[in-house]
N, C-alpha and C positions, 0 to 999 in steps of 0.2 A: 504493500497502501504506500510506504513512503517511496519507494523507487518511483511509482507510478504518479503520484503528487509531485513529485520533482520534476519528471518527465512535460507533464503537463505545464505545472509553472514556467517550463525551458520553452516551451512550446507557446504559451501565450504571449511571450516577449517580442518573436515578429509578428503577431497577430496582431497585438495592439500598437506595434510601431507602423504596420501596414492601414491600419484604421485610422489612426492619427494622421498620418500622411494624405490620406481621401478626403478627410475633414477637413484639413487645415488647405490644401489646396482649389475646395468646391467653396469654399468661402473667401478666399486669399484669391485668386483668378478671379473670381466673380466681378462683372463690370463694373464701372462707378469710383471714385475716389475714397478710401475707408474713413477718411477725415471729413466726408462732407456731412455726417453726422452732429459733428460737434457745435455747439450752438455757435452764430455771428458777435455773441458778447463775450469769447475768449479770445484773447489777445494774441496777436498773429505770433509775439514770439514764444509765448506757450505751448501754440499749436505746434509752431518748430522743434521744442524741446520735447512733444508728445512724437511725434514723427521721429525723433532721434530715438526716444526711448523704446518705440515699439521694434525698431529697425527696419522702417519701411523703406529706408532709401539702399536697403542691400538687397542682392538676390533672393530668389526665391525659396533656393537650398538653404541660404544662409538663414533666412527668416524661419524657415521650419525646424531647423537644428536649435536655434535661438529660443524657441517657443517650448521645444522638448526638453532645452536643460532648465528653463524656468521652471515649467510644468512639475517637473522632476528631482529637482537639485534645490532650486531658490524657493522655492512656497513652500515646500517642506520643512526647510531649512528654518525660516521666517516665522511659520507656524510652531516651529521645534524652540526659539528663540522668543517667541512673545511668551509660549507657556511657562518658561523659568526665566521670563524677566533678561535677558542678556540681549545685546545688539549686533553679536555676530553679524547676519546677512541684512543691516543697515545700510542703504545705499548700493545695495545690488538692483540689478534689471527688473523690473517685474512685469507681471501679464495686468496693464492697468485697459479698465474699460473705458469705452469710448465715450459712454452715457454719463457714469458715475464720476470720472477720472479718480478713480480709487484701485487699489489690487484686486483684481477678481477673486484672487480666493478666499481677501476678506469679507468680501462681499456673500459671496457662499457660504463660508462659517457662518455671519450673523444670519441668512435666510435659511440655512439647514435645517435649523430645532423646529422653525412652524412647520417645514413640511413635512418633518418625522412625529410631530403631536397627530398631523390628519394621515399620514400613510401608514405609519407603525402598528397603531390601534386598528384602521381599516381592514388590513391587509389580517393583523392576526384573528381578530373576530370573522373577518370572512372565510379563513381556515376551520375556523371552530364550531362556525356553523355548518361548512360545506360537508366535510367528512363524515359527520353522525348523518346527517341527510342522506350520502350516497351509500352509505354501510345500509341503511335499514332500506331505502328505496330499491337496493339492488336483495337483499333478503327477503323482501316481501315485494315484490315483481307483481305488479297490476293490482296491487290493494289500493288502498281510499290514500294511504299516507305516497305512495309511490305516484298516484294520481296528482297529489295537490301538489309537492315536491318536486315532479316537474312540471306545470303548469308555472309553478313561482319561478323556476328557475328560467323558464323561456321567456318570461317577462323581464327581468332581472337583467339576463344576455343579449335582450332583443331591444331595452330600451337604453338608448344615450344618457351618459351621467350629466348630460348638460340639460335636457329635457327634467327629468329625474330630480335635480338638483331644485331647477325654478318649479317645479310641482311643489316640492316639500318649502320650498322658500313661500310659494302663495299660502298653501293651505297653513301650514304652522307659524308662520311670522306674520303674514298677512293676515291672515282670518282669525287664527287661534294666539295669534302674538306667544306663543309658549316660547320660543327660541328666537335669538336673534338673528338676523339674515345676514350681517356682514361678520366675515370673522376678526376680531379684533386683536392683534398680533402685537398691539403693545400691554396687551394686558398681561399684568403679574401677579403670581398665587403669593397672597400673604397669610389669607386664614382661610375657616371653611368658606366663609360667604364667596370671597373669588375664586378659591376652587371649584364652588358649583359654578360659578359664572362660565368658566374654563370649559367645564363638564359642558353645560349649555351649550355652549358656540362650538363645541365640538361634536354633538350629535347628529346633525344634519350630514356634515361633509363625510366623515366619517361612514354615515349609514350608506350615502350614495356611493362610496367605494367599494363597501364591503357586501353590499347586494351583489355589486357588478363582480367583485372575486368569489363569493359564494355561488355564484351559479355558473360560473364558469369552473369551478375545481369541484362540484358535486357533482356536474354531468360526467367528467373524466374517471371521476370514484366508482359512480354508479356502472359506466360501462368497465372498468377494470373489475370488480367485485361478481358481473355477473359473468365476464370471460374465465374466471378463475373458482366460481363457483361450478360449475361443470365441466372441472381437470378430474381426472383419473383420482389423483392424490386425495381430494376430497372424500369419494367416495369409500377409497380405502381407510381413510382415518374414522370415518362412521362405521363401518364395516369391523373396525376394532373395536368398537364400543366405546370410543371417544365422546363428549360430551357434543354437544352443539355448541354450545359457549366457547370449548376449544375449541372447535374445528373451525370457527368463522373468525375470532378473533387472534389468535396463535399461528393460525396457517394461512386463512385465503388472505387473511388482510393483511399479512407480512408481503403476501406475494402481490397482492394488489397495488400496496403503496408503490411498488417500485417505479412504473410507468405516471403517477400523479406524483413522484418528489421531483419531476423535471419541469413539469408545470407549475409546481408551487415555488420553486426556484429559480426558476428562469420568469415568474411571475412576480419575482421583488421589483427587477429593473422595470419592468413594463408597466407597473403600477405608480411610478414616476410620471410615466408620461399619460397615464389618466388622470393624476393628480392635476394635470395642466389644466384641462379642462375644467376640474372641478376647482381649483385653487380660481380659476376665473370668477367660475358663477358666486362663489362664495366672499371675492377678495380678500383670499389668502395670500397673504405677503409672505409666498416663499418660494420654492426653485422654480416652479413652472410658471407663477405668473414672472417671475424675472426673467424667463427664457424668451417669453410670448413678447417682452415689453422691449428686449434686447433685439429682437427679430425685427421688429416694428422702427428700432431707432439703427440697426444696421449696426449694433455695436459686435463687429465681427470677434473680437477676443473673447466679450463673454459668452457668445452663441458657441465658439470653438472649444472652450473647457467644460461648458456643460454640456456638452455633446460629446465629448470626451470619458467624463465622468459616466456618464451612461452606460458607454460603450464598455470601460474597465466594470462598473456593475456586472452587463451581460457575462460578461467573461470569466470574472469569477465566481458567479453564481452558478454557472455552468459547470466549472468545475467541482463546485462545493456539491452539485448533484450527481457528480459522475462517482464520488467520493463515498457519496452516500448510497449508492449501487451494494459497494462493496458489502456495507453494513448490513443492507436489509434482503440482499440474497449471498448467501454464503456457498453459492456455485460459482460465482463471479470471481475471479482472481487475476490480480493484475500486475502480479509479480511473476 
């Protein structure tokens, strides 16, 4: 397992380099001046310093190498220095956002908690809802529970998040006035009252994403369970006198989780993409809204960095899914 993990990590390096090259070229070679989004109120000498800091006068390959160096060397060092209060990386070249004229990773670090407050609970809740529904629906195929679960899953999977989000706002914020319609990112938790307000403003965006995730994962769980319930090893386990609980939970569930692990692991990066629309609907000042704003403002460094972060998450969780295969299925040997 260790050798396989090391091999996959080594393979991930050229994969990420190729992805970063594609992302950089798509945005860097786009028509138009990258500095066109800079406000007219910015003095010309400041614009010139920004051009020098971004290396816009250098060839494409030099700019790409500088961008990689800043992303993997300078920014992690700056984050380390900021954490321990040193100034080792101060004054080094940074990836600067055109729009905010601040280091990109600094802005990302400020927005990341807001996104995690919404994305994290929604994904965990979605998984906790989807797995039992998928298991029971498969075990009691064509029952009333299976029919209701299938109906709700189809609704959750078919309705886009921007529609369900607006629908929840109209019902629970405008009509019933139970929850706030706009997510207040400046709110801080200091006591039980502020904590309850934080929970109230999280309920609707978390519910929208959790419903979509639960609908998708539950269908995969049901299909995988149905495929394994008809296998020969299940009939053999029952013939040996094993209880139905042991057969379903110890044998069928473990084998059924193997393909579902891929869906769950690879769904972590994609949920950030789904959160882009949800953050726009509920005005969550997170990474999704920042990406949309950066695209509108032609903020190439911000778009490049966020897109590459999503790509890193996909490669990382793909590796995690492959490792979990070996844990769930003892027949798989990587070494």
